[in-house]
gemmi code that builds the backbone of each chain (N, CA, C; Angstrom):
import gemmi

chains = {
    "A": [
        ("MET", (250.866, 57.333, 83.613), (250.430, 56.498, 84.725), (250.461, 55.029, 84.334)),
        ("GLU", (250.946, 54.213, 85.240), (250.935, 52.760, 85.064), (250.188, 52.149, 86.242)),
        ("VAL", (249.400, 51.127, 85.976), (248.695, 50.430, 87.050), (249.001, 48.942, 86.954)),
        ("ASN", (249.442, 48.353, 88.059), (249.680, 46.919, 88.105), (248.763, 46.276, 89.128)),
        ("VAL", (248.293, 45.081, 88.784), (247.380, 44.363, 89.677), (247.992, 43.022, 90.054)),
        ("LYS", (248.049, 42.763, 91.352), (248.532, 41.475, 91.825), (247.444, 40.866, 92.706)),
        ("GLU", (246.982, 39.699, 92.308), (245.849, 39.115, 93.022), (246.309, 38.079, 94.046)),
        ("TYR", (245.907, 38.285, 95.286), (246.164, 37.321, 96.351), (244.847, 36.622, 96.675)),
        ("LYS", (244.945, 35.611, 97.528), (243.741, 34.858, 97.881), (242.715, 35.752, 98.588)),
        ("HIS", (243.199, 36.551, 99.540), (242.270, 37.328, 100.359), (242.051, 38.760, 99.884)),
        ("CYS", (242.960, 39.259, 99.060), (242.795, 40.632, 98.583), (243.565, 40.851, 97.271)),
        ("VAL", (243.394, 42.054, 96.742), (244.082, 42.420, 95.505), (244.967, 43.633, 95.793)),
        ("LEU", (246.180, 43.613, 95.274), (247.085, 44.747, 95.426), (247.135, 45.514, 94.099)),
        ("VAL", (246.676, 46.760, 94.148), (246.708, 47.631, 92.966), (247.840, 48.642, 93.167)),
        ("THR", (248.827, 48.621, 92.296), (249.957, 49.542, 92.414), (249.848, 50.607, 91.331)),
        ("ILE", (249.792, 51.866, 91.778), (249.690, 52.983, 90.822), (251.043, 53.680, 90.758)),
        ("GLN", (251.503, 53.922, 89.547), (252.754, 54.660, 89.374), (252.525, 55.882, 88.504)),
        ("GLY", (253.125, 56.996, 88.873), (253.085, 58.184, 88.020), (251.992, 59.164, 88.391)),
        ("ARG", (251.381, 59.758, 87.374), (250.463, 60.868, 87.604), (249.025, 60.515, 87.205)),
        ("VAL", (248.112, 60.762, 88.140), (246.690, 60.493, 87.890), (245.974, 61.831, 87.749)),
        ("ASP", (245.467, 62.103, 86.567), (244.702, 63.339, 86.335), (243.492, 63.018, 85.460)),
        ("SER", (242.836, 64.051, 84.925), (241.626, 63.813, 84.122), (241.922, 62.975, 82.885)),
        ("ALA", (243.174, 63.012, 82.410), (243.537, 62.238, 81.219), (243.724, 60.760, 81.556)),
        ("THR", (244.310, 60.474, 82.722), (244.673, 59.091, 83.038), (243.695, 58.404, 83.997)),
        ("ALA", (242.870, 59.174, 84.711), (241.951, 58.574, 85.685), (240.997, 57.536, 85.076)),
        ("PRO", (240.503, 57.746, 83.838), (239.609, 56.718, 83.279), (240.257, 55.335, 83.197)),
        ("LYS", (241.566, 55.298, 82.935), (242.275, 54.021, 82.864), (242.315, 53.348, 84.251)),
        ("LEU", (242.508, 54.156, 85.285), (242.502, 53.628, 86.650), (241.109, 53.101, 86.990)),
        ("ASN", (240.089, 53.836, 86.557), (238.712, 53.424, 86.813), (238.402, 52.076, 86.170)),
        ("GLU", (238.935, 51.860, 84.961), (238.735, 50.575, 84.269), (239.306, 49.417, 85.080)),
        ("VAL", (240.461, 49.646, 85.690), (241.095, 48.596, 86.500), (240.181, 48.219, 87.668)),
        ("PHE", (239.643, 49.237, 88.363), (238.747, 48.971, 89.490), (237.453, 48.301, 89.017)),
        ("GLU", (236.898, 48.798, 87.901), (235.658, 48.227, 87.366), (235.827, 46.744, 87.083)),
        ("ASP", (236.974, 46.402, 86.496), (237.251, 45.007, 86.162), (237.300, 44.151, 87.437)),
        ("LEU", (237.972, 44.659, 88.471), (238.067, 43.921, 89.730), (236.679, 43.739, 90.361)),
        ("LEU", (235.883, 44.805, 90.356), (234.548, 44.751, 90.963), (233.661, 43.770, 90.202)),
        ("ASN", (233.778, 43.798, 88.871), (232.977, 42.879, 88.056), (233.335, 41.424, 88.325)),
        ("ARG", (234.565, 41.199, 88.761), (234.994, 39.835, 89.056), (234.861, 39.502, 90.544)),
        ("GLY", (234.138, 40.384, 91.250), (233.848, 40.093, 92.654), (235.014, 40.285, 93.604)),
        ("ARG", (236.001, 41.079, 93.178), (237.121, 41.359, 94.080), (236.857, 42.694, 94.772)),
        ("PHE", (236.480, 42.644, 96.039), (236.078, 43.853, 96.756), (237.038, 44.248, 97.873)),
        ("LYS", (238.084, 43.453, 98.091), (239.072, 43.779, 99.126), (240.350, 44.217, 98.420)),
        ("ILE", (240.587, 45.505, 98.448), (241.627, 46.080, 97.600), (242.602, 46.949, 98.392)),
        ("VAL", (243.891, 46.663, 98.218), (244.948, 47.509, 98.780), (245.517, 48.333, 97.620)),
        ("VAL", (245.572, 49.648, 97.784), (246.177, 50.479, 96.745), (247.548, 50.952, 97.233)),
        ("ASP", (248.577, 50.531, 96.533), (249.944, 50.979, 96.846), (250.157, 52.318, 96.151)),
        ("MET", (250.241, 53.380, 96.965), (250.330, 54.743, 96.433), (251.775, 55.258, 96.422)),
        ("SER", (252.722, 54.427, 96.837), (254.090, 54.930, 97.074), (254.727, 55.594, 95.850)),
        ("ASN", (254.327, 55.155, 94.657), (254.922, 55.751, 93.454), (253.981, 56.696, 92.714)),
        ("VAL", (252.965, 57.193, 93.435), (252.076, 58.193, 92.829), (252.762, 59.560, 92.956)),
        ("GLU", (253.079, 60.154, 91.815), (253.743, 61.467, 91.818), (252.725, 62.595, 91.980)),
        ("TYR", (251.513, 62.325, 91.483), (250.500, 63.381, 91.473), (249.127, 62.741, 91.350)),
        ("MET", (248.148, 63.277, 92.067), (246.768, 62.812, 91.885), (245.810, 63.982, 92.041)),
        ("SER", (245.004, 64.232, 91.016), (244.032, 65.334, 91.070), (242.690, 64.792, 91.552)),
        ("SER", (241.689, 65.656, 91.604), (240.363, 65.242, 92.073), (239.769, 64.170, 91.160)),
        ("ALA", (240.241, 64.103, 89.911), (239.756, 63.057, 88.993), (240.143, 61.681, 89.543)),
        ("GLY", (241.338, 61.581, 90.098), (241.785, 60.339, 90.729), (241.036, 60.074, 92.025)),
        ("PHE", (240.796, 61.148, 92.786), (240.065, 61.002, 94.059), (238.663, 60.437, 93.805)),
        ("ARG", (238.037, 60.917, 92.724), (236.678, 60.457, 92.410), (236.654, 58.965, 92.081)),
        ("VAL", (237.723, 58.506, 91.388), (237.818, 57.078, 91.068), (237.927, 56.262, 92.358)),
        ("LEU", (238.765, 56.729, 93.281), (238.927, 56.028, 94.563), (237.616, 56.014, 95.342)),
        ("LEU", (236.906, 57.152, 95.326), (235.637, 57.268, 96.048), (234.608, 56.285, 95.503)),
        ("SER", (234.503, 56.209, 94.174), (233.486, 55.327, 93.602), (233.847, 53.858, 93.844)),
        ("ALA", (235.143, 53.534, 93.828), (235.564, 52.158, 94.132), (235.260, 51.824, 95.597)),
        ("GLN", (235.531, 52.783, 96.484), (235.261, 52.546, 97.907), (233.774, 52.314, 98.149)),
        ("ARG", (232.955, 53.107, 97.478), (231.516, 52.973, 97.647), (231.054, 51.575, 97.211)),
        ("ALA", (231.561, 51.127, 96.055), (231.174, 49.801, 95.534), (231.687, 48.679, 96.439)),
        ("CYS", (232.881, 48.821, 96.954), (233.463, 47.757, 97.781), (232.789, 47.643, 99.147)),
        ("ARG", (232.428, 48.790, 99.715), (231.834, 48.771, 101.059), (230.371, 48.309, 101.041)),
        ("ARG", (229.761, 48.358, 99.848), (228.351, 47.978, 99.755), (228.157, 46.557, 100.293)),
        ("TYR", (227.136, 46.333, 101.030), (226.804, 45.033, 101.665), (227.950, 44.533, 102.547)),
        ("HIS", (228.831, 45.430, 102.954), (229.985, 45.063, 103.800), (230.813, 43.954, 103.172)),
        ("ARG", (230.908, 43.977, 101.848), (231.617, 42.884, 101.178), (233.107, 43.135, 101.037)),
        ("GLY", (233.546, 44.338, 101.367), (234.974, 44.609, 101.245), (235.306, 46.052, 101.541)),
        ("GLU", (236.482, 46.476, 101.098), (236.969, 47.824, 101.407), (238.178, 48.137, 100.524)),
        ("VAL", (238.357, 49.420, 100.246), (239.595, 49.877, 99.600), (240.445, 50.525, 100.687)),
        ("VAL", (241.677, 50.069, 100.855), (242.584, 50.718, 101.810), (243.792, 51.259, 101.049)),
        ("LEU", (244.381, 52.318, 101.600), (245.510, 52.962, 100.927), (246.807, 52.698, 101.693)),
        ("ALA", (247.860, 52.388, 100.953), (249.149, 52.156, 101.593), (250.188, 53.129, 101.056)),
        ("LEU", (251.044, 53.589, 101.948), (252.207, 54.402, 101.582), (251.850, 55.638, 100.754)),
        ("VAL", (250.909, 56.428, 101.271), (250.479, 57.626, 100.540), (251.559, 58.713, 100.684)),
        ("PRO", (252.099, 59.220, 99.571), (253.128, 60.267, 99.653), (252.578, 61.550, 100.300)),
        ("PRO", (253.427, 62.314, 100.980), (252.957, 63.493, 101.750), (252.109, 64.490, 100.949)),
        ("ARG", (252.550, 64.816, 99.731), (251.804, 65.830, 98.951), (250.410, 65.331, 98.601)),
        ("VAL", (250.321, 64.049, 98.235), (249.025, 63.456, 97.883), (248.139, 63.382, 99.129)),
        ("LEU", (248.759, 63.047, 100.256), (248.019, 62.946, 101.514), (247.420, 64.296, 101.925)),
        ("GLU", (248.190, 65.364, 101.741), (247.692, 66.700, 102.086), (246.433, 67.044, 101.278)),
        ("ALA", (246.469, 66.684, 99.993), (245.314, 66.974, 99.135), (244.125, 66.091, 99.526)),
        ("LEU", (244.393, 64.832, 99.863), (243.321, 63.928, 100.311), (242.687, 64.451, 101.593)),
        ("GLU", (243.522, 65.017, 102.467), (243.017, 65.588, 103.716), (242.112, 66.791, 103.445)),
        ("LEU", (242.561, 67.658, 102.533), (241.749, 68.828, 102.163), (240.376, 68.392, 101.658)),
        ("ALA", (240.368, 67.294, 100.894), (239.120, 66.800, 100.303), (238.289, 66.012, 101.306)),
        ("GLY", (238.831, 65.807, 102.507), (238.107, 65.050, 103.530), (238.139, 63.551, 103.281)),
        ("PHE", (239.067, 63.095, 102.450), (239.103, 61.683, 102.078), (239.834, 60.807, 103.094)),
        ("THR", (240.577, 61.423, 103.995), (241.317, 60.595, 104.945), (240.368, 59.921, 105.943)),
        ("LYS", (239.138, 60.449, 106.029), (238.153, 59.827, 106.921), (237.498, 58.617, 106.247)),
        ("ILE", (237.600, 58.556, 104.942), (236.883, 57.538, 104.174), (237.764, 56.317, 103.871)),
        ("PHE", (239.093, 56.527, 103.943), (240.027, 55.449, 103.608), (240.947, 55.128, 104.784)),
        ("ARG", (240.993, 53.853, 105.134), (241.963, 53.388, 106.114), (243.334, 53.445, 105.450)),
        ("ARG", (244.341, 53.903, 106.211), (245.685, 54.028, 105.623), (246.704, 53.202, 106.394)),
        ("PHE", (247.700, 52.712, 105.656), (248.772, 51.920, 106.262), (250.127, 52.454, 105.822)),
        ("ASP", (251.091, 52.346, 106.719), (252.437, 52.836, 106.407), (253.333, 51.776, 105.783)),
        ("ASN", (252.857, 50.536, 105.742), (253.605, 49.537, 104.981), (252.658, 48.522, 104.345)),
        ("LEU", (253.155, 47.898, 103.276), (252.309, 47.015, 102.470), (251.899, 45.748, 103.212)),
        ("LEU", (252.813, 45.219, 104.013), (252.509, 43.977, 104.740), (251.300, 44.141, 105.652)),
        ("ASP", (251.271, 45.251, 106.400), (250.135, 45.514, 107.290), (248.850, 45.698, 106.489)),
        ("ALA", (248.971, 46.373, 105.341), (247.785, 46.638, 104.521), (247.204, 45.338, 103.982)),
        ("ILE", (248.069, 44.473, 103.478), (247.607, 43.189, 102.926), (247.105, 42.294, 104.066)),
        ("GLY", (247.807, 42.353, 105.209), (247.431, 41.550, 106.361), (246.111, 41.968, 106.986)),
        ("TYR", (245.666, 43.171, 106.675), (244.403, 43.681, 107.217), (243.218, 42.831, 106.777)),
        ("PHE", (243.310, 42.276, 105.577), (242.178, 41.485, 105.057), (242.285, 40.015, 105.448)),
    ],
    "B": [
        ("MET", (271.659, 88.085, 94.091), (270.201, 88.256, 94.008), (269.507, 87.069, 94.675)),
        ("SER", (268.506, 87.340, 95.468), (267.809, 86.247, 96.153), (266.885, 85.506, 95.187)),
        ("VAL", (266.668, 84.231, 95.504), (265.779, 83.417, 94.667), (264.372, 84.004, 94.734)),
        ("GLY", (263.721, 84.127, 93.582), (262.356, 84.639, 93.557), (262.301, 86.145, 93.588)),
        ("GLY", (263.450, 86.805, 93.563), (263.489, 88.253, 93.629), (263.125, 88.921, 92.314)),
        ("ASP", (263.389, 88.220, 91.197), (263.114, 88.833, 89.893), (261.636, 88.708, 89.547)),
        ("ILE", (261.088, 89.760, 88.995), (259.689, 89.670, 88.563), (259.665, 89.143, 87.130)),
        ("PHE", (258.623, 88.408, 86.784), (258.542, 87.881, 85.411), (257.087, 87.608, 85.023)),
        ("SER", (256.875, 87.510, 83.726), (255.577, 87.121, 83.167), (255.807, 86.113, 82.062)),
        ("LEU", (254.991, 85.083, 82.031), (255.091, 84.046, 81.009), (253.699, 83.815, 80.436)),
        ("GLN", (253.652, 83.473, 79.175), (252.351, 83.224, 78.571), (252.448, 82.114, 77.540)),
        ("ARG", (251.495, 81.205, 77.588), (251.463, 80.118, 76.595), (250.040, 79.650, 76.391)),
        ("SER", (249.811, 78.999, 75.276), (248.476, 78.522, 74.961), (248.513, 77.023, 74.662)),
        ("TRP", (247.482, 76.317, 75.128), (247.384, 74.870, 74.869), (246.007, 74.515, 74.322)),
        ("PRO", (245.926, 73.450, 73.521), (244.596, 72.960, 73.143), (243.851, 72.510, 74.400)),
        ("ALA", (242.547, 72.762, 74.447), (241.758, 72.422, 75.633), (241.467, 70.923, 75.646)),
        ("ARG", (242.512, 70.162, 75.970), (242.365, 68.698, 76.025), (243.085, 68.163, 77.263)),
        ("PHE", (242.495, 67.097, 77.841), (243.056, 66.529, 79.077), (244.509, 66.066, 78.914)),
        ("ASP", (244.867, 65.621, 77.699), (246.236, 65.092, 77.547), (247.300, 66.193, 77.567)),
        ("PHE", (246.892, 67.455, 77.660), (247.886, 68.530, 77.805), (248.041, 68.993, 79.265)),
        ("LEU", (247.261, 68.385, 80.158), (247.329, 68.804, 81.573), (248.722, 68.621, 82.160)),
        ("ASP", (249.375, 67.528, 81.742), (250.723, 67.247, 82.234), (251.677, 68.402, 81.881)),
        ("GLU", (251.625, 68.853, 80.630), (252.473, 69.968, 80.172), (252.128, 71.255, 80.909)),
        ("ILE", (250.836, 71.469, 81.128), (250.391, 72.691, 81.807), (250.903, 72.711, 83.252)),
        ("ARG", (250.835, 71.549, 83.912), (251.341, 71.467, 85.300), (252.842, 71.735, 85.344)),
        ("THR", (253.566, 71.216, 84.330), (255.009, 71.453, 84.272), (255.289, 72.948, 84.105)),
        ("PHE", (254.537, 73.586, 83.231), (254.707, 75.015, 82.948), (254.516, 75.872, 84.204)),
        ("VAL", (253.383, 75.669, 84.908), (253.137, 76.496, 86.093), (254.061, 76.079, 87.255)),
        ("GLY", (254.427, 74.799, 87.279), (255.331, 74.315, 88.325), (256.704, 74.958, 88.205)),
        ("GLN", (257.196, 75.038, 86.976), (258.507, 75.671, 86.761), (258.460, 77.157, 87.114)),
        ("ALA", (257.333, 77.799, 86.796), (257.187, 79.224, 87.134), (257.167, 79.405, 88.658)),
        ("ALA", (256.447, 78.527, 89.359), (256.356, 78.627, 90.822), (257.720, 78.366, 91.467)),
        ("GLU", (258.467, 77.430, 90.898), (259.824, 77.157, 91.407), (260.720, 78.371, 91.198)),
        ("ARG", (260.615, 78.958, 90.013), (261.416, 80.145, 89.691), (261.099, 81.285, 90.656)),
        ("ALA", (259.828, 81.366, 91.072), (259.417, 82.407, 92.026), (259.863, 82.073, 93.450)),
        ("GLY", (260.385, 80.866, 93.637), (260.929, 80.506, 94.945), (259.927, 79.896, 95.914)),
        ("PHE", (258.807, 79.386, 95.421), (257.828, 78.753, 96.300), (258.361, 77.417, 96.813)),
        ("SER", (257.865, 76.996, 97.970), (258.254, 75.702, 98.551), (257.702, 74.573, 97.690)),
        ("GLU", (258.256, 73.381, 97.891), (257.794, 72.212, 97.130), (256.298, 71.989, 97.349)),
        ("GLN", (255.852, 72.188, 98.593), (254.441, 72.016, 98.942), (253.554, 73.019, 98.195)),
        ("ALA", (254.016, 74.265, 98.131), (253.245, 75.303, 97.441), (253.260, 75.087, 95.927)),
        ("VAL", (254.392, 74.605, 95.402), (254.481, 74.320, 93.957), (253.435, 73.266, 93.593)),
        ("TYR", (253.347, 72.210, 94.423), (252.371, 71.137, 94.177), (250.949, 71.713, 94.215)),
        ("ALA", (250.686, 72.571, 95.201), (249.357, 73.176, 95.351), (248.997, 74.019, 94.121)),
        ("ILE", (249.966, 74.782, 93.625), (249.736, 75.641, 92.454), (249.477, 74.776, 91.213)),
        ("GLN", (250.247, 73.695, 91.084), (250.048, 72.791, 89.945), (248.667, 72.147, 90.003)),
        ("MET", (248.287, 71.725, 91.208), (247.003, 71.034, 91.348), (245.837, 71.983, 91.091)),
        ("ALA", (245.916, 73.210, 91.643), (244.838, 74.189, 91.440), (244.686, 74.519, 89.952)),
        ("THR", (245.800, 74.657, 89.251), (245.749, 74.973, 87.818), (245.152, 73.802, 87.035)),
        ("ASP", (245.545, 72.591, 87.413), (244.992, 71.379, 86.788), (243.478, 71.333, 86.971)),
        ("GLU", (243.019, 71.574, 88.218), (241.583, 71.522, 88.500), (240.844, 72.598, 87.692)),
        ("ALA", (241.458, 73.774, 87.594), (240.844, 74.870, 86.829), (240.739, 74.494, 85.348)),
        ("CYS", (241.828, 73.982, 84.777), (241.824, 73.606, 83.360), (240.864, 72.457, 83.095)),
        ("SER", (240.842, 71.474, 83.998), (239.926, 70.337, 83.830), (238.483, 70.830, 83.781)),
        ("ASN", (238.176, 71.824, 84.644), (236.833, 72.401, 84.643), (236.512, 73.111, 83.348)),
        ("VAL", (237.480, 73.866, 82.836), (237.282, 74.585, 81.569), (237.006, 73.574, 80.447)),
        ("ILE", (237.808, 72.519, 80.397), (237.677, 71.524, 79.330), (236.321, 70.814, 79.433)),
        ("GLU", (235.964, 70.448, 80.663), (234.752, 69.659, 80.851), (233.474, 70.502, 80.797)),
        ("HIS", (233.485, 71.644, 81.492), (232.229, 72.400, 81.642), (232.104, 73.605, 80.722)),
        ("ALA", (233.234, 74.172, 80.246), (233.128, 75.358, 79.380), (233.197, 74.936, 77.900)),
        ("TYR", (234.154, 74.100, 77.544), (234.243, 73.658, 76.139), (233.314, 72.485, 75.838)),
        ("ARG", (233.081, 71.632, 76.837), (232.139, 70.508, 76.707), (232.359, 69.705, 75.425)),
        ("GLY", (233.572, 69.338, 75.160), (233.872, 68.499, 73.990), (234.185, 69.289, 72.730)),
        ("GLU", (233.905, 70.589, 72.749), (234.250, 71.400, 71.578), (235.735, 71.737, 71.615)),
        ("SER", (236.330, 71.953, 70.443), (237.759, 72.256, 70.431), (237.980, 73.737, 70.709)),
        ("GLY", (239.144, 74.044, 71.230), (239.477, 75.423, 71.569), (240.792, 75.440, 72.310)),
        ("ASN", (241.156, 76.596, 72.805), (242.429, 76.719, 73.519), (242.237, 77.269, 74.915)),
        ("ILE", (243.243, 77.008, 75.735), (243.325, 77.656, 77.045), (244.631, 78.442, 77.048)),
        ("GLU", (244.512, 79.737, 77.253), (245.706, 80.571, 77.320), (246.039, 80.806, 78.792)),
        ("ILE", (247.277, 80.547, 79.127), (247.680, 80.694, 80.532), (248.793, 81.728, 80.652)),
        ("ARG", (248.557, 82.664, 81.533), (249.542, 83.697, 81.791), (249.946, 83.609, 83.259)),
        ("VAL", (251.240, 83.629, 83.497), (251.731, 83.574, 84.875), (252.494, 84.863, 85.158)),
        ("ASP", (252.116, 85.569, 86.208), (252.791, 86.812, 86.604), (253.322, 86.673, 88.028)),
        ("TRP", (254.594, 86.919, 88.180), (255.200, 86.932, 89.517), (255.674, 88.356, 89.795)),
        ("ASP", (255.136, 88.973, 90.870), (255.482, 90.373, 91.155), (256.418, 90.494, 92.349)),
        ("GLY", (256.951, 89.361, 92.782), (257.850, 89.384, 93.926), (257.149, 89.040, 95.234)),
        ("LEU", (255.820, 89.144, 95.247), (255.044, 88.843, 96.450), (254.023, 87.740, 96.209)),
        ("GLN", (253.385, 87.801, 95.055), (252.398, 86.768, 94.756), (252.451, 86.342, 93.299)),
        ("LEU", (252.035, 85.093, 93.096), (251.979, 84.514, 91.760), (250.529, 84.580, 91.303)),
        ("THR", (250.312, 85.134, 90.124), (248.968, 85.227, 89.575), (248.904, 84.393, 88.306)),
        ("ILE", (247.975, 83.460, 88.276), (247.801, 82.608, 87.093), (246.459, 82.967, 86.478)),
        ("THR", (246.492, 83.425, 85.234), (245.266, 83.837, 84.551), (244.971, 82.865, 83.421)),
        ("LEU", (243.811, 82.230, 83.492), (243.405, 81.286, 82.453), (242.304, 81.931, 81.622)),
        ("GLN", (242.513, 81.916, 80.327), (241.541, 82.542, 79.428), (241.083, 81.502, 78.411)),
        ("ASP", (239.760, 81.378, 78.248), (239.268, 80.488, 77.192), (238.312, 81.251, 76.292)),
        ("THR", (237.964, 80.642, 75.179), (236.986, 81.261, 74.272), (235.783, 80.331, 74.138)),
        ("ALA", (235.496, 79.619, 75.211), (234.425, 78.621, 75.181), (233.053, 79.278, 75.127)),
        ("ARG", (232.119, 78.540, 74.561), (230.762, 79.032, 74.406), (230.010, 79.056, 75.744)),
        ("TYR", (230.351, 78.108, 76.619), (229.622, 78.002, 77.876), (230.398, 78.651, 79.018)),
        ("SER", (229.652, 79.154, 79.971), (230.300, 79.658, 81.176), (230.039, 78.652, 82.277)),
        ("PHE", (230.835, 78.698, 83.305), (230.537, 77.828, 84.451), (230.531, 78.708, 85.691)),
        ("ASP", (229.346, 78.916, 86.214), (229.224, 79.789, 87.373), (229.605, 79.008, 88.618)),
        ("MET", (230.766, 79.354, 89.155), (231.279, 78.600, 90.296), (230.359, 78.675, 91.507)),
        ("LYS", (229.616, 79.780, 91.603), (228.725, 79.940, 92.762), (227.552, 78.964, 92.694)),
        ("LYS", (227.215, 78.543, 91.466), (226.067, 77.637, 91.303), (226.464, 76.178, 91.524)),
        ("ILE", (227.767, 75.912, 91.499), (228.213, 74.537, 91.709), (228.258, 74.267, 93.213)),
        ("ALA", (227.497, 73.269, 93.619), (227.373, 72.983, 95.052), (228.724, 72.654, 95.666)),
        ("GLN", (228.946, 73.206, 96.838), (230.186, 72.910, 97.540), (230.063, 71.531, 98.189)),
        ("PRO", (231.050, 70.682, 97.981), (230.932, 69.349, 98.568), (231.062, 69.403, 100.086)),
        ("ASP", (230.339, 68.506, 100.759), (230.481, 68.392, 102.212), (231.613, 67.409, 102.487)),
        ("VAL", (232.799, 67.962, 102.791), (233.976, 67.098, 102.955), (233.931, 66.324, 104.275)),
        ("ASN", (232.918, 66.606, 105.106), (232.780, 65.855, 106.356), (231.684, 64.795, 106.277)),
        ("ALA", (231.020, 64.713, 105.111), (229.924, 63.752, 104.960), (230.472, 62.325, 104.969)),
        ("PRO", (229.670, 61.384, 105.512), (230.112, 59.987, 105.445), (230.073, 59.482, 104.010)),
        ("LEU", (230.705, 58.342, 103.792), (230.850, 57.778, 102.439), (229.533, 57.712, 101.676)),
        ("SER", (228.473, 57.250, 102.362), (227.196, 57.043, 101.672), (226.578, 58.347, 101.177)),
        ("LYS", (226.955, 59.459, 101.814), (226.362, 60.745, 101.424), (227.330, 61.607, 100.634)),
        ("ARG", (228.492, 61.079, 100.341), (229.513, 61.861, 99.665), (229.195, 62.033, 98.178)),
        ("LYS", (229.205, 63.280, 97.711), (228.975, 63.535, 96.282), (230.317, 63.837, 95.620)),
        ("ALA", (230.458, 63.382, 94.382), (231.749, 63.535, 93.696), (231.893, 64.905, 93.048)),
        ("GLY", (230.770, 65.587, 92.771), (230.820, 66.856, 92.049), (231.326, 68.008, 92.907)),
        ("GLY", (231.868, 69.002, 92.244), (232.285, 70.222, 92.933), (233.609, 70.124, 93.657)),
        ("LEU", (234.197, 68.927, 93.678), (235.425, 68.727, 94.431), (236.603, 69.518, 93.854)),
        ("GLY", (236.691, 69.564, 92.524), (237.790, 70.273, 91.871), (237.815, 71.755, 92.237)),
        ("ILE", (236.639, 72.387, 92.178), (236.543, 73.822, 92.488), (236.822, 74.060, 93.970)),
        ("TYR", (236.309, 73.164, 94.802), (236.547, 73.261, 96.237), (238.050, 73.223, 96.539)),
        ("LEU", (238.750, 72.257, 95.923), (240.190, 72.115, 96.150), (240.953, 73.335, 95.635)),
        ("MET", (240.544, 73.813, 94.449), (241.190, 74.976, 93.840), (241.158, 76.168, 94.810)),
        ("LYS", (240.006, 76.379, 95.441), (239.862, 77.501, 96.384), (240.690, 77.269, 97.645)),
        ("LYS", (240.750, 76.022, 98.093), (241.515, 75.699, 99.301), (243.020, 75.839, 99.065)),
        ("LEU", (243.460, 75.482, 97.843), (244.895, 75.443, 97.552), (245.471, 76.828, 97.271)),
        ("MET", (244.606, 77.754, 96.817), (245.082, 79.094, 96.468), (244.582, 80.107, 97.504)),
        ("ASP", (245.177, 81.305, 97.493), (244.727, 82.359, 98.410), (243.501, 83.078, 97.865)),
        ("GLU", (243.406, 83.119, 96.538), (242.303, 83.864, 95.939), (241.947, 83.255, 94.586)),
        ("VAL", (240.655, 83.106, 94.330), (240.188, 82.609, 93.032), (239.103, 83.560, 92.546)),
        ("GLN", (239.304, 84.064, 91.352), (238.367, 85.046, 90.801), (237.880, 84.527, 89.450)),
        ("TYR", (236.573, 84.610, 89.232), (236.012, 84.098, 87.979), (235.279, 85.225, 87.261)),
        ("LEU", (235.667, 85.481, 86.014), (235.084, 86.578, 85.252), (234.537, 86.067, 83.915)),
        ("PRO", (233.244, 85.770, 83.855), (232.687, 85.337, 82.564), (232.465, 86.537, 81.650)),
        ("SER", (232.556, 86.324, 80.348), (232.245, 87.383, 79.386), (231.717, 86.704, 78.126)),
        ("PRO", (231.091, 87.464, 77.235), (230.582, 86.839, 76.006), (231.704, 86.218, 75.167)),
        ("GLN", (232.928, 86.678, 75.346), (234.049, 86.150, 74.566), (234.668, 84.894, 75.193)),
        ("GLY", (234.248, 84.572, 76.400), (234.828, 83.412, 77.064), (234.967, 83.647, 78.557)),
        ("ASN", (235.648, 82.730, 79.213), (235.795, 82.819, 80.669), (237.220, 83.192, 81.040)),
        ("THR", (237.346, 83.972, 82.097), (238.656, 84.266, 82.664), (238.652, 83.799, 84.117)),
        ("LEU", (239.667, 83.041, 84.452), (239.794, 82.554, 85.811), (241.151, 83.009, 86.332)),
        ("ILE", (241.149, 83.664, 87.486), (242.400, 84.177, 88.041), (242.683, 83.488, 89.373)),
        ("LEU", (243.843, 82.877, 89.461), (244.262, 82.186, 90.688), (245.453, 82.936, 91.269)),
        ("ARG", (245.400, 83.209, 92.570), (246.528, 83.929, 93.182), (247.062, 83.172, 94.393)),
        ("LYS", (248.382, 83.157, 94.496), (249.002, 82.578, 95.695), (250.152, 83.464, 96.140)),
        ("ARG", (250.079, 83.856, 97.415), (251.136, 84.687, 97.983), (252.268, 83.804, 98.470)),
        ("LYS", (253.429, 84.368, 98.415), (254.609, 83.643, 98.890), (254.535, 83.509, 100.405)),
        ("GLU", (254.744, 82.271, 100.883), (254.757, 82.059, 102.324), (256.040, 82.671, 102.891)),
        ("LYS", (255.959, 83.119, 104.129), (257.141, 83.736, 104.734), (258.186, 82.669, 105.020)),
        ("ALA", (259.447, 83.032, 104.794), (260.534, 82.086, 105.058), (260.586, 81.752, 106.545)),
        ("VAL", (260.765, 80.463, 106.836), (260.795, 80.034, 108.240), (262.212, 80.193, 108.781)),
    ],
}
model = gemmi.Model(1)
for chain_id, residues in chains.items():
    chain = gemmi.Chain(chain_id)
    for i, (resn, *xyz) in enumerate(residues, 1):
        res = gemmi.Residue()
        res.name, res.seqid = resn, gemmi.SeqId(i, " ")
        for name, pos in zip(("N", "CA", "C"), xyz):
            atom = gemmi.Atom()
            atom.name, atom.element = name, gemmi.Element(name[0])
            atom.pos, atom.b_iso = gemmi.Position(*pos), 0.0
            res.add_atom(atom)
        chain.add_residue(res)
    model.add_chain(chain)
structure = gemmi.Structure()
structure.add_model(model)
structure.setup_entities()
């Protein structure tokens, strides 16, 4: 798994590539923790290159969403979620918790 | 011969560590492909096995070293994945609270999600604890060709 962060004035774009499981999820969590510690609460996650994500990855997204939504200071939104990952997110009931976008421009423009 | 027509059994063992999950997913994924499952079902089988192994590593071995032995049996109708560990602890799936997947964000609990998904992704999940370790059996039937 690779994670890239691009910071814009109004939001942050987090791009995840590869596979997120119990082995790699802690690294993803560190990226979110760092952003939250620096007061960046408006986050777009580009999921287009996520090959696989287990519940370990879902938990990281959930905890980031909880921290960002606190005091209405921000939100985590998901962009370009691949079909297989989306099906699993739906099973977990996560599609109700995350706003989704079909392209990056709309996702970034949301903030 | 039609794809998935041959019956087969495969068996391998891995150290009970998260960094082997990738290899384990590849192993069961290749078996599911060989059995002729759809791409969607292959992903589901890989994910259920990952969730099962992650649970064994986290809740049964709890940081202790050991192995997970995985056996895959394809009988032409269903794929059976049997995970065997020799961990000291058991994890009673019935005691792990089922997450409320309809709860709002503020009430959402992170625990139990792996087991919940495992049951949703497979047709049958059977858990057999014993003094020698835990056995977890995951079954998925082949979907009918459209």
